[in-house]
RODRENLUM-992127 format. One record per residue: x, z, y of N, C-alpha, C in turn. Coordinates in steps of 0.2 Angstrom, whole numbers. Last residue first. Layout:
<nu:X, nw:Z, nv:Y, cau:X, caw:Z, cav:Y, cu:X, cw:Z, cv:Y>
...
! end
This chain:
<nu:81, nw:-41, nv:23, cau:80, caw:-47, cav:25, cu:78, cw:-49, cv:32>
<nu:80, nw:-26, nv:22, cau:88, caw:-29, cav:24, cu:85, cw:-36, cv:25>
<nu:69, nw:-20, nv:23, cau:73, caw:-19, cav:26, cu:79, cw:-26, cv:28>
<nu:67, nw:-23, nv:9, cau:63, caw:-28, cav:13, cu:65, cw:-27, cv:21>
<nu:77, nw:-15, nv:3, cau:76, caw:-23, cav:-1, cu:73, cw:-27, cv:6>
<nu:67, nw:-3, nv:5, cau:77, caw:-4, cav:8, cu:78, cw:-12, cv:7>
<nu:56, nw:-7, nv:-2, cau:57, caw:-3, cav:4, cu:63, cw:-6, cv:10>
<nu:59, nw:-5, nv:-13, cau:54, caw:-13, cav:-10, cu:58, cw:-11, cv:-4>
<nu:68, nw:8, nv:-15, cau:69, caw:1, cav:-17, cu:66, cw:-6, cv:-12>
<nu:55, nw:18, nv:-14, cau:61, caw:15, cav:-11, cu:63, cw:10, cv:-11>
<nu:45, nw:11, nv:-25, cau:44, caw:12, cav:-18, cu:50, cw:10, cv:-12>
<nu:54, nw:13, nv:-34, cau:54, caw:6, cav:-35, cu:51, cw:7, cv:-27>
<nu:54, nw:29, nv:-33, cau:61, caw:25, cav:-34, cu:60, cw:18, cv:-34>
<nu:42, nw:32, nv:-35, cau:46, caw:33, cav:-29, cu:50, cw:29, cv:-29>
<nu:41, nw:27, nv:-49, cau:36, caw:26, cav:-43, cu:40, cw:26, cv:-36>
<nu:47, nw:36, nv:-54, cau:50, caw:29, cav:-55, cu:46, cw:25, cv:-50>
<nu:41, nw:49, nv:-51, cau:48, caw:49, cav:-48, cu:50, cw:41, cv:-51>
<nu:27, nw:49, nv:-56, cau:29, caw:48, cav:-49, cu:37, cw:46, cv:-46>
<nu:23, nw:37, nv:-68, cau:26, caw:44, cav:-66, cu:30, cw:41, cv:-58>
<nu:5, nw:33, nv:-62, cau:12, caw:34, cav:-66, cu:15, cw:38, cv:-67>
<nu:-5, nw:23, nv:-51, cau:-5, caw:30, cav:-56, cu:2, cw:27, cv:-60>
<nu:-6, nw:24, nv:-34, cau:-3, caw:22, cav:-36, cu:-1, cw:25, cv:-45>
<nu:-19, nw:27, nv:-24, cau:-17, caw:30, cav:-29, cu:-13, cw:26, cv:-33>
<nu:-19, nw:24, nv:-5, cau:-20, caw:23, cav:-11, cu:-16, cw:25, cv:-17>
<nu:-29, nw:27, nv:8, cau:-24, caw:30, cav:6, cu:-25, cw:26, cv:-2>
<nu:-29, nw:18, nv:26, cau:-31, caw:18, cav:17, cu:-26, cw:24, cv:15>
<nu:-35, nw:10, nv:39, cau:-29, caw:16, cav:37, cu:-34, cw:17, cv:31>
<nu:-45, nw:5, nv:42, cau:-39, caw:0, cav:43, cu:-35, cw:6, cv:38>
<nu:-61, nw:7, nv:32, cau:-56, caw:7, cav:38, cu:-50, cw:3, cv:38>
<nu:-68, nw:9, nv:22, cau:-72, caw:5, cav:30, cu:-67, cw:6, cv:36>
<nu:-61, nw:16, nv:11, cau:-65, caw:12, cav:11, cu:-68, cw:7, cv:16>
<nu:-53, nw:28, nv:15, cau:-51, caw:22, cav:21, cu:-54, cw:17, cv:18>
<nu:-45, nw:33, nv:-1, cau:-48, caw:35, cav:3, cu:-46, cw:29, cv:10>
<nu:-44, nw:27, nv:-15, cau:-44, caw:34, cav:-14, cu:-48, cw:36, cv:-7>
<nu:-41, nw:13, nv:-25, cau:-42, caw:16, cav:-18, cu:-44, cw:21, cv:-16>
<nu:-27, nw:12, nv:-35, cau:-35, caw:14, cav:-34, cu:-36, cw:17, cv:-26>
<nu:-19, nw:4, nv:-48, cau:-19, caw:5, cav:-40, cu:-26, cw:6, cv:-40>
<nu:-18, nw:0, nv:-61, cau:-14, caw:6, cav:-59, cu:-15, cw:8, cv:-51>
<nu:-24, nw:-14, nv:-60, cau:-29, caw:-7, cav:-63, cu:-25, cw:1, cv:-62>
<nu:-12, nw:-22, nv:-56, cau:-18, caw:-21, cav:-51, cu:-23, cw:-14, cv:-53>
<nu:4, nw:-16, nv:-63, cau:-4, caw:-20, cav:-63, cu:-8, cw:-18, cv:-61>
<nu:15, nw:-17, nv:-55, cau:11, caw:-14, cav:-57, cu:5, cw:-18, cv:-61>
<nu:26, nw:-21, nv:-44, cau:26, caw:-22, cav:-50, cu:23, cw:-18, cv:-57>
<nu:26, nw:-20, nv:-30, cau:27, caw:-14, cav:-33, cu:28, cw:-15, cv:-40>
<nu:20, nw:-32, nv:-27, cau:23, caw:-25, cav:-24, cu:28, cw:-21, cv:-26>
<nu:6, nw:-30, nv:-37, cau:14, caw:-37, cav:-37, cu:21, cw:-35, cv:-32>
<nu:-1, nw:-22, nv:-30, cau:4, caw:-22, cav:-38, cu:8, cw:-25, cv:-39>
<nu:-1, nw:-25, nv:-17, cau:3, caw:-20, cav:-20, cu:3, cw:-19, cv:-26>
<nu:-10, nw:-37, nv:-18, cau:-5, caw:-36, cav:-16, cu:-1, cw:-31, cv:-18>
<nu:-21, nw:-31, nv:-26, cau:-17, caw:-35, cav:-30, cu:-12, cw:-36, cv:-27>
<nu:-25, nw:-22, nv:-15, cau:-26, caw:-20, cav:-20, cu:-19, cw:-24, cv:-25>
<nu:-29, nw:-31, nv:-5, cau:-25, caw:-27, cav:-3, cu:-21, cw:-23, cv:-12>
<nu:-39, nw:-36, nv:-11, cau:-33, caw:-42, cav:-9, cu:-28, cw:-34, cv:-8>
<nu:-48, nw:-28, nv:-10, cau:-48, caw:-31, cav:-18, cu:-40, cw:-33, cv:-17>
<nu:-49, nw:-26, nv:5, cau:-48, caw:-18, cav:-4, cu:-46, cw:-24, cv:-8>
<nu:-56, nw:-37, nv:7, cau:-50, caw:-35, cav:10, cu:-46, cw:-29, cv:4>
<nu:-67, nw:-37, nv:1, cau:-65, caw:-42, cav:-1, cu:-56, cw:-40, cv:-1>
<nu:-79, nw:-28, nv:3, cau:-73, caw:-24, cav:-2, cu:-66, cw:-31, cv:-3>
<nu:-88, nw:-33, nv:12, cau:-91, caw:-32, cav:3, cu:-83, cw:-31, cv:0>
<nu:-76, nw:-40, nv:22, cau:-84, caw:-40, cav:19, cu:-84, cw:-39, cv:12>
<nu:-63, nw:-42, nv:27, cau:-65, caw:-34, cav:28, cu:-73, cw:-36, cv:25>
<nu:-56, nw:-56, nv:23, cau:-60, caw:-53, cav:27, cu:-63, cw:-47, cv:24>
<nu:-38, nw:-60, nv:17, cau:-46, caw:-58, cav:15, cu:-49, cw:-55, cv:21>
<nu:-26, nw:-60, nv:21, cau:-32, caw:-66, cav:22, cu:-36, cw:-62, cv:23>
<nu:-18, nw:-43, nv:24, cau:-21, caw:-50, cav:20, cu:-25, cw:-54, cv:24>
<nu:-3, nw:-35, nv:26, cau:-8, caw:-41, cav:28, cu:-11, cw:-43, cv:25>
<nu:2, nw:-16, nv:30, cau:0, caw:-22, cav:26, cu:-5, cw:-27, cv:28>
<nu:14, nw:-6, nv:34, cau:10, caw:-10, cav:37, cu:9, cw:-15, cv:31>
<nu:14, nw:12, nv:29, cau:17, caw:5, cav:28, cu:11, cw:0, cv:30>
<nu:14, nw:26, nv:40, cau:9, caw:23, cav:34, cu:16, cw:13, cv:33>
<nu:16, nw:41, nv:45, cau:18, caw:38, cav:43, cu:14, cw:32, cv:37>
<nu:5, nw:52, nv:54, cau:10, caw:50, cav:50, cu:11, cw:45, cv:49>
<nu:-7, nw:49, nv:62, cau:-8, caw:54, cav:58, cu:-2, cw:54, cv:53>
<nu:-3, nw:43, nv:71, cau:-6, caw:48, cav:75, cu:-7, cw:52, cv:68>
<nu:12, nw:33, nv:65, cau:7, caw:34, cav:68, cu:6, cw:41, cv:70>
<nu:26, nw:25, nv:61, cau:25, caw:31, cav:62, cu:18, cw:32, cv:67>
<nu:29, nw:12, nv:50, cau:28, caw:13, cav:56, cu:26, cw:20, cv:56>
<nu:37, nw:1, nv:38, cau:34, caw:6, cav:40, cu:35, cw:9, cv:46>
<nu:32, nw:-16, nv:37, cau:38, caw:-10, cav:39, cu:34, cw:-4, cv:38>
<nu:21, nw:-27, nv:27, cau:28, caw:-25, cav:32, cu:31, cw:-20, cv:32>
<nu:18, nw:-37, nv:15, cau:20, caw:-29, cav:16, cu:25, cw:-31, cv:22>
<nu:5, nw:-51, nv:16, cau:13, caw:-49, cav:16, cu:13, cw:-41, cv:16>
<nu:-3, nw:-66, nv:16, cau:-3, caw:-58, cav:14, cu:4, cw:-57, cv:15>
<nu:-8, nw:-72, nv:35, cau:-4, caw:-72, cav:27, cu:-5, cw:-65, cv:22>
<nu:-13, nw:-73, nv:43, cau:-12, caw:-78, cav:42, cu:-8, cw:-79, cv:34>
<nu:-28, nw:-60, nv:43, cau:-21, caw:-61, cav:44, cu:-20, cw:-69, cv:42>
<nu:-40, nw:-53, nv:38, cau:-40, caw:-59, cav:43, cu:-33, cw:-60, cv:46>
<nu:-34, nw:-33, nv:41, cau:-37, caw:-40, cav:38, cu:-37, cw:-47, cv:41>
<nu:-21, nw:-24, nv:41, cau:-24, caw:-31, cav:45, cu:-26, cw:-34, cv:42>
<nu:-19, nw:-7, nv:37, cau:-23, caw:-15, cav:37, cu:-23, cw:-20, cv:39>
<nu:-10, nw:6, nv:33, cau:-12, caw:0, cav:38, cu:-12, cw:-5, cv:38>
<nu:-8, nw:18, nv:20, cau:-7, caw:11, cav:24, cu:-9, cw:9, cv:29>
<nu:-1, nw:30, nv:8, cau:-5, caw:28, cav:15, cu:-3, cw:20, cv:18>
<nu:0, nw:31, nv:-6, cau:3, caw:26, cav:-3, cu:-2, cw:29, cv:2>
<nu:3, nw:45, nv:-19, cau:-1, caw:43, cav:-16, cu:2, cw:37, cv:-9>
<nu:8, nw:42, nv:-38, cau:9, caw:44, cav:-29, cu:4, cw:41, cv:-26>
<nu:4, nw:53, nv:-52, cau:7, caw:46, cav:-48, cu:8, cw:48, cv:-41>
<nu:2, nw:63, nv:-59, cau:-2, caw:56, cav:-61, cu:0, cw:51, cv:-56>
<nu:2, nw:73, nv:-45, cau:-2, caw:74, cav:-54, cu:-2, cw:68, cv:-55>
<nu:9, nw:65, nv:-33, cau:5, caw:66, cav:-35, cu:5, cw:69, cv:-43>
<nu:24, nw:62, nv:-19, cau:19, caw:61, cav:-25, cu:13, cw:65, cv:-27>
<nu:19, nw:53, nv:-6, cau:19, caw:56, cav:-6, cu:19, cw:57, cv:-14>
<nu:22, nw:40, nv:9, cau:19, caw:40, cav:1, cu:20, cw:50, cv:1>
<nu:28, nw:34, nv:18, cau:22, caw:34, cav:17, cu:18, cw:37, cv:13>
<nu:44, nw:42, nv:24, cau:42, caw:39, cav:21, cu:34, cw:40, cv:19>
<nu:47, nw:52, nv:32, cau:50, caw:46, cav:34, cu:46, cw:41, cv:29>
! end
């Protein structure tokens, strides 16, 4: 049901990115062909990695970790991306679950 999985040294988060949006925002979880993904929108255009940098910055703020703790592990040129959040996986999962539930209640 969640678009993340714990791995050694952190969590892998699967997202669906919409660049050139009217605002930067983390949206809902949706089920896609490859499984569940977290929808993310950024204003940056997908040129020279600008959208990838924007999504890392946005997710860092959303999770409450420095952007240096996030690493794009796949999907550099795709809308479907996998991002590793480094740290204690149990703590990161708790924060992700809390953020998703908080956003649902709004």
